[in-house]
C-alpha positions as CSV (number, residue, x, y, z in Angstrom):
1,X,101.4,-105.3,-38.2
2,X,100.0,-108.7,-38.9
3,X,98.3,-110.9,-36.3
4,X,101.1,-113.5,-36.6
5,X,103.7,-110.9,-35.7
6,X,101.8,-109.8,-32.6
7,X,101.3,-113.4,-31.5
8,X,105.0,-114.1,-31.9
9,X,106.0,-111.1,-29.8
10,X,103.6,-112.3,-27.1
11,X,105.1,-115.7,-27.1
12,X,108.6,-114.2,-26.7
13,X,107.5,-112.0,-23.8
14,X,105.9,-115.0,-22.1
15,X,109.0,-117.1,-22.5
16,X,111.2,-114.3,-21.1
17,X,108.7,-114.0,-18.1
18,X,108.9,-117.7,-17.4
19,X,112.7,-117.6,-17.5
20,X,112.7,-114.6,-15.2
21,X,110.4,-116.3,-12.7
22,X,112.5,-119.4,-12.7
23,X,115.6,-117.4,-12.1
24,X,113.9,-115.7,-9.1
25,X,112.8,-119.1,-7.8
26,X,116.4,-120.4,-8.0
27,X,117.7,-117.4,-6.1
28,X,115.1,-117.8,-3.4
29,X,115.9,-121.5,-3.1
30,X,119.6,-120.8,-2.7
31,X,119.0,-118.1,-0.1
32,X,116.7,-120.4,1.9
33,X,119.2,-123.2,1.7
34,X,122.0,-121.0,2.9
35,X,119.8,-119.8,5.8
36,X,119.0,-123.4,6.8
37,X,122.7,-124.3,6.6
38,X,123.6,-121.5,8.9
39,X,120.9,-122.5,11.4
40,X,121.1,-126.3,11.3
41,X,124.6,-127.0,9.9
42,X,123.1,-129.0,7.0
43,X,122.7,-128.0,3.4
44,X,119.9,-128.8,1.0
45,X,122.2,-128.2,-2.0
46,X,124.8,-130.5,-0.6
47,X,122.2,-133.2,-0.2
48,X,121.2,-133.0,-3.9
49,X,124.6,-134.4,-5.0
50,X,125.9,-136.3,-1.9
51,X,125.1,-140.0,-1.3
52,X,122.4,-140.5,1.3
53,X,123.4,-141.7,4.8
54,X,122.8,-145.3,5.8
55,X,119.1,-145.8,6.3
56,X,117.6,-146.7,9.7
57,X,114.4,-148.6,9.2
58,X,113.3,-148.3,12.8
59,X,114.2,-145.9,15.6
60,X,113.8,-148.2,18.5
61,X,113.5,-151.9,19.3
62,X,111.3,-152.9,22.2
63,X,112.1,-156.1,24.1
64,X,109.2,-156.8,26.5
65,X,110.7,-159.9,28.0
66,X,111.0,-159.0,31.6
67,X,114.0,-158.2,33.7
68,X,117.7,-159.2,33.5
69,X,117.7,-159.1,29.7
70,X,120.5,-160.6,27.8
71,X,121.0,-160.3,24.0
72,X,122.6,-162.0,21.0
73,X,122.4,-161.6,17.3
74,X,122.8,-163.6,14.1
75,X,122.1,-163.0,10.4
76,X,120.2,-159.7,10.9
77,X,118.1,-161.0,13.8
78,X,118.4,-159.9,17.5
79,X,117.3,-162.3,20.2
80,X,116.5,-161.1,23.8
81,X,115.9,-163.3,26.8
82,X,114.5,-162.1,30.1
83,X,112.6,-163.3,33.1
84,X,109.3,-163.3,31.1
85,X,110.4,-165.1,28.0
86,X,112.2,-165.1,24.6
87,X,111.8,-162.7,21.8
88,X,113.4,-162.4,18.3
89,X,113.2,-159.3,16.1
90,X,114.5,-158.9,12.6
91,X,116.5,-155.8,11.5
92,X,113.3,-154.1,10.5
93,X,112.0,-154.4,14.0
94,X,109.5,-157.0,13.2
95,X,108.9,-159.8,15.7
96,X,109.7,-163.2,14.3
97,X,109.5,-165.4,17.4
98,X,108.1,-165.2,20.9
99,X,108.1,-167.8,23.7
100,X,106.7,-167.2,27.2
101,X,109.5,-169.1,29.0
102,X,109.8,-168.0,32.6
103,X,113.3,-167.8,34.0
104,X,114.8,-166.5,37.3
105,X,118.3,-166.0,35.9
106,X,118.2,-165.9,32.1
107,X,121.3,-166.6,29.9
108,X,121.7,-166.7,26.1
109,X,124.3,-167.9,23.7
110,X,124.5,-168.1,19.9
111,X,126.4,-170.3,17.4
112,X,125.8,-171.1,13.8
113,X,122.2,-170.3,13.0
114,X,120.8,-171.2,16.4
115,X,120.4,-169.7,19.9
116,X,120.3,-171.4,23.2
117,X,118.5,-169.9,26.2
118,X,118.7,-171.3,29.6
119,X,117.8,-170.6,33.2
120,X,120.9,-170.6,35.5
121,X,119.9,-172.4,38.7
122,X,116.6,-173.6,37.1
123,X,115.8,-176.4,34.7
124,X,114.6,-174.9,31.4
125,X,116.6,-174.9,28.2
126,X,115.4,-173.7,24.7
127,X,117.1,-174.1,21.4
128,X,115.6,-171.8,18.7
129,X,116.4,-170.0,15.4
130,X,115.0,-166.8,14.2
131,X,111.4,-168.1,13.7
132,X,110.8,-171.2,15.8
133,X,111.6,-173.1,19.0
134,X,113.5,-176.2,17.8
135,X,114.1,-178.1,21.1
136,X,112.8,-177.8,24.7
137,X,114.7,-179.5,27.5
138,X,113.7,-179.8,31.2
139,X,116.6,-181.0,33.2
140,X,116.5,-183.0,36.4
141,X,119.4,-181.1,38.0
142,X,120.0,-177.4,38.3
143,X,121.4,-175.8,35.1
144,X,124.9,-174.3,35.5
145,X,125.7,-173.5,31.9
146,X,125.0,-174.5,28.3
147,X,126.6,-174.1,24.9
148,X,126.1,-174.7,21.2
149,X,128.4,-175.6,18.4
150,X,128.1,-174.4,14.7
151,X,126.4,-177.7,13.7
152,X,123.6,-177.3,16.2
153,X,124.7,-179.9,18.7
154,X,124.6,-178.6,22.3
155,X,125.9,-179.3,25.8
156,X,124.1,-178.7,29.1
157,X,125.9,-178.7,32.4
158,X,123.8,-179.4,35.5
159,X,124.4,-179.9,39.2
160,X,122.8,-183.1,40.4
161,X,121.9,-183.5,44.1
162,X,124.1,-182.0,46.8
163,X,127.8,-181.5,47.0
164,X,130.0,-180.7,43.9
165,X,128.8,-183.5,41.6
166,X,128.2,-182.2,38.1
167,X,126.8,-183.8,34.9
168,X,127.5,-182.8,31.3
169,X,125.0,-184.0,28.7
170,X,125.6,-183.7,24.9
171,X,122.6,-183.5,22.6
172,X,122.3,-183.7,18.8
173,X,120.3,-181.3,16.7
174,X,117.0,-183.2,17.3
175,X,117.5,-182.9,21.1
176,X,118.5,-186.6,21.5
177,X,121.1,-187.2,24.3
178,X,124.2,-188.7,22.7
179,X,126.8,-188.6,25.4
180,X,126.9,-188.0,29.2
181,X,129.8,-187.4,31.7
182,X,129.2,-187.6,35.4
183,X,132.0,-185.8,37.2
184,X,133.0,-187.4,40.4
185,X,134.5,-184.3,42.0
186,X,135.2,-180.7,41.2
187,X,132.4,-178.2,40.4
188,X,131.8,-178.1,36.7
189,X,131.6,-174.6,35.2
190,X,131.2,-175.1,31.5
191,X,131.4,-177.6,28.6
192,X,132.0,-177.0,24.9
193,X,131.8,-179.3,21.9
194,X,133.9,-179.1,18.8
195,X,132.2,-178.2,15.5
196,X,132.6,-181.7,14.1
197,X,130.7,-183.1,17.1
198,X,133.6,-185.4,18.0
199,X,135.5,-183.7,20.9
200,X,134.3,-182.4,24.2
201,X,136.1,-180.1,26.6
202,X,134.8,-179.7,30.2
203,X,136.0,-176.9,32.6
204,X,135.8,-177.7,36.3
205,X,137.4,-176.5,39.5
206,X,140.1,-178.7,41.0
207,X,141.9,-178.7,44.3
208,X,144.8,-176.7,42.8
209,X,142.9,-174.3,40.5
210,X,141.1,-175.0,37.2
211,X,141.1,-178.1,35.0
212,X,140.0,-178.7,31.4
213,X,139.1,-182.3,30.7
214,X,139.2,-183.5,27.1
215,X,137.2,-186.3,25.6
216,X,138.2,-187.3,22.1
217,X,136.0,-189.3,19.7
218,X,132.7,-189.2,21.6
219,X,131.1,-192.6,22.1
220,X,128.0,-193.3,24.1
221,X,129.4,-196.6,25.4
222,X,132.6,-195.1,26.8
223,X,133.5,-194.8,30.4
224,X,133.8,-191.3,31.9
225,X,137.6,-191.1,32.1
226,X,139.0,-188.2,30.1
227,X,141.6,-188.7,27.4
228,X,143.6,-185.7,28.6
229,X,143.5,-183.2,31.5
230,X,145.0,-179.7,31.4
231,X,145.6,-178.1,34.8
232,X,146.0,-174.3,35.2
233,X,147.6,-173.2,38.5
234,X,147.4,-169.5,37.7
235,X,144.2,-167.5,37.8
236,X,140.8,-169.2,37.7
237,X,139.7,-170.1,34.2
238,X,136.3,-168.5,33.6
239,X,135.5,-169.5,30.0
240,X,136.5,-171.8,27.2
241,X,135.7,-172.0,23.5
242,X,136.5,-174.4,20.7
243,X,138.2,-172.8,17.7
244,X,137.8,-173.9,14.1
245,X,141.2,-175.7,14.1
246,X,140.2,-177.8,17.1
247,X,142.2,-175.9,19.7
248,X,140.5,-174.6,22.8
249,X,140.7,-170.9,23.7
250,X,140.7,-170.3,27.4
251,X,140.5,-167.1,29.4
252,X,141.3,-166.8,33.1
253,X,141.2,-164.0,35.6
254,X,144.8,-163.1,34.7
255,X,145.7,-164.6,31.3
256,X,144.5,-165.7,27.8
257,X,145.9,-168.9,26.4
258,X,145.4,-171.8,24.0
259,X,145.2,-175.5,24.7
260,X,146.2,-177.3,21.5
261,X,144.6,-180.6,20.4
262,X,147.9,-182.3,21.4
263,X,147.2,-181.1,25.0
264,X,150.0,-178.5,25.1
265,X,149.1,-175.1,26.6
266,X,150.3,-171.9,24.9
267,X,150.2,-168.5,26.6
268,X,148.8,-165.7,24.4
269,X,148.8,-162.8,26.9
270,X,149.3,-162.5,30.6
271,X,147.7,-159.5,32.4
272,X,148.5,-160.3,36.0
273,X,149.1,-156.5,36.4
274,X,145.7,-155.6,35.1
275,X,142.1,-156.3,35.9
276,X,139.8,-158.1,33.4
277,X,137.0,-155.9,32.2
278,X,135.4,-157.8,29.4
279,X,136.3,-160.0,26.4
280,X,134.8,-161.2,23.1
281,X,135.7,-163.9,20.6
282,X,134.9,-164.2,16.9
283,X,136.1,-166.7,14.3
284,X,138.7,-164.2,13.2
285,X,140.2,-162.6,16.3
286,X,140.0,-162.0,20.1
287,X,139.4,-158.7,21.9
288,X,140.3,-158.0,25.5
289,X,139.4,-155.0,27.6
290,X,141.6,-154.6,30.7
291,X,141.4,-152.1,33.5
292,X,144.5,-150.6,35.2
293,X,144.7,-151.4,38.9
294,X,144.2,-148.5,41.3
295,X,141.8,-145.6,41.3
296,X,140.1,-144.6,38.0
297,X,138.7,-146.2,34.9
298,X,141.8,-146.1,32.6
299,X,142.6,-149.3,30.7
300,X,143.6,-151.0,27.5
301,X,141.9,-152.6,24.5
302,X,143.9,-155.4,22.9
303,X,143.3,-157.7,19.9
304,X,144.8,-161.0,18.9
305,X,144.5,-163.5,16.1
306,X,143.3,-166.9,17.3
307,X,146.8,-168.3,17.0
308,X,148.0,-165.7,19.5
309,X,149.5,-163.1,17.2
310,X,149.1,-159.6,18.6
311,X,147.2,-157.2,16.4
312,X,146.4,-154.0,18.2
313,X,146.8,-152.2,21.5
314,X,145.3,-148.9,22.6
315,X,145.0,-147.1,25.9
316,X,142.0,-145.0,26.9
317,X,140.5,-143.4,30.0
318,X,136.8,-143.9,29.3
319,X,134.5,-146.2,31.2
320,X,133.6,-149.3,29.1
321,X,130.1,-150.8,29.5
322,X,130.2,-153.5,26.9
323,X,132.4,-155.1,24.2
324,X,131.2,-157.0,21.1
325,X,133.0,-158.6,18.1
326,X,131.9,-159.8,14.7
327,X,134.1,-160.9,11.7
328,X,137.0,-158.4,11.8
329,X,135.2,-155.7,13.8
330,X,135.3,-154.8,17.5
331,X,132.6,-152.5,18.9
332,X,132.9,-150.7,22.3
333,X,130.1,-149.1,24.2
334,X,131.7,-146.4,26.5
335,X,130.4,-143.7,28.7
336,X,130.9,-141.2,25.8
337,X,129.3,-143.3,23.1
338,X,129.9,-146.2,20.7
339,X,133.2,-146.7,18.7
340,X,133.9,-149.2,15.9
341,X,137.4,-150.6,15.4
342,X,138.9,-153.0,12.9
343,X,141.0,-155.9,14.1
344,X,144.1,-153.8,14.4
345,X,142.1,-151.2,16.5
346,X,142.0,-148.5,13.9
347,X,138.9,-146.4,14.8
348,X,136.1,-145.7,12.4
349,X,134.0,-142.5,12.4
350,X,130.4,-142.7,13.3
351,X,127.4,-141.7,11.1
352,X,125.6,-138.4,11.8
353,X,122.4,-140.4,11.7
354,X,123.2,-142.2,15.0
355,X,120.3,-142.2,17.5
356,X,120.6,-141.4,21.2
357,X,122.0,-144.2,23.3
358,X,121.5,-142.7,26.7
359,X,121.1,-145.4,29.3
360,X,122.5,-148.2,27.1
361,X,124.5,-150.8,28.9
362,X,125.0,-153.5,26.2
363,X,126.3,-153.4,22.6
364,X,125.4,-156.2,20.3
365,X,127.2,-156.4,16.9
366,X,124.9,-157.1,14.0
367,X,127.4,-156.8,11.2
368,X,130.7,-155.0,10.4
369,X,128.9,-151.6,10.3
370,X,125.8,-152.0,12.5
371,X,125.2,-152.7,16.1
372,X,122.3,-152.5,18.6
373,X,122.9,-150.4,21.8
374,X,120.5,-151.9,24.4
375,X,119.2,-150.5,27.7
376,X,116.9,-152.0,30.3
377,X,113.7,-151.5,28.2
378,X,114.7,-150.9,24.6
379,X,117.5,-150.7,22.1
380,X,118.5,-148.4,19.2
381,X,120.4,-148.8,16.0
382,X,124.0,-147.6,15.7
383,X,125.7,-147.4,12.3
384,X,129.3,-147.0,11.3
385,X,130.0,-144.4,8.6
386,X,130.4,-145.9,5.2
387,X,133.8,-145.6,3.4
388,X,132.3,-143.5,0.6
389,X,131.0,-141.0,3.1
390,X,134.5,-140.4,4.7
């Protein structure tokens, strides 16, 4: 037998041994994978071919801004305002802005690419984006409310002196005062400016209920008489908002309605037989959460287009802590977890990667598939299941 023949046989035996060992390794891998699947319910083998779940870059957001925290989000950034200041984090959990503004009753709103923080009953107002404070205002009267439009102009409502006298000041993006209205009577609750910076709507209490005062074509030399007044004799109007088409959306304690630019009021939905739980507006639709009167926490969730067209209506018997909307998505934080809905209230399943939301009291929509569930001290990421995972 030649040396070459012996060497060839050794190579064949070595190759067979390697194949045998690989075969044994595959068997061991499969057995271990099956054992893990039985214990944990997840499979290594399935994970080799399935698409990965949505990634969560951070497990927790910490907002060390004091008590009475309020939140808002825009473009992947989350702003928090509390008694000890302002803080903004990006979606990776990195701090992009901090301001040590002291407030006794903090409030926060967002529009366009800007946030406005203000101290109800105090005098401090801050306009900021995700990285810097843009404008700081200290008012002479006590701040009642404030609002932003999409162009960065903003309104501040203050109570001057004693009695019910209120003042509404309109500022441009630089913080320069451009228009001011001194209301002679009736406590002023809120003021909003149209996105073209031309029209102002002021909500105040009247002797017979609520009144929306309209000022068209703002001019700093004008007298303070409104162009039109809309009176509501039903439930108290608690909030108003300008829509993209120039109409004003108003919500009262027992109804939702539109006041058109012509001054005509249009009822969208009356809920005189229900109790208002929460509401949220986006540019695309409106969501209302209503409680049934009587004992218990049963209620309804309803959605409408901004022209008043009804979209969806579902009943449920879970306690609702918070409601948030963005684009064509509504997100509910309930006592049994978080649920995503489309505008017609079709429910989306949740990702298995969701983190614990125990203690959360607020839900803040980040985008159509992601939200932040916030508690008193921190917040966690909540992600809707992707279509390809369903």
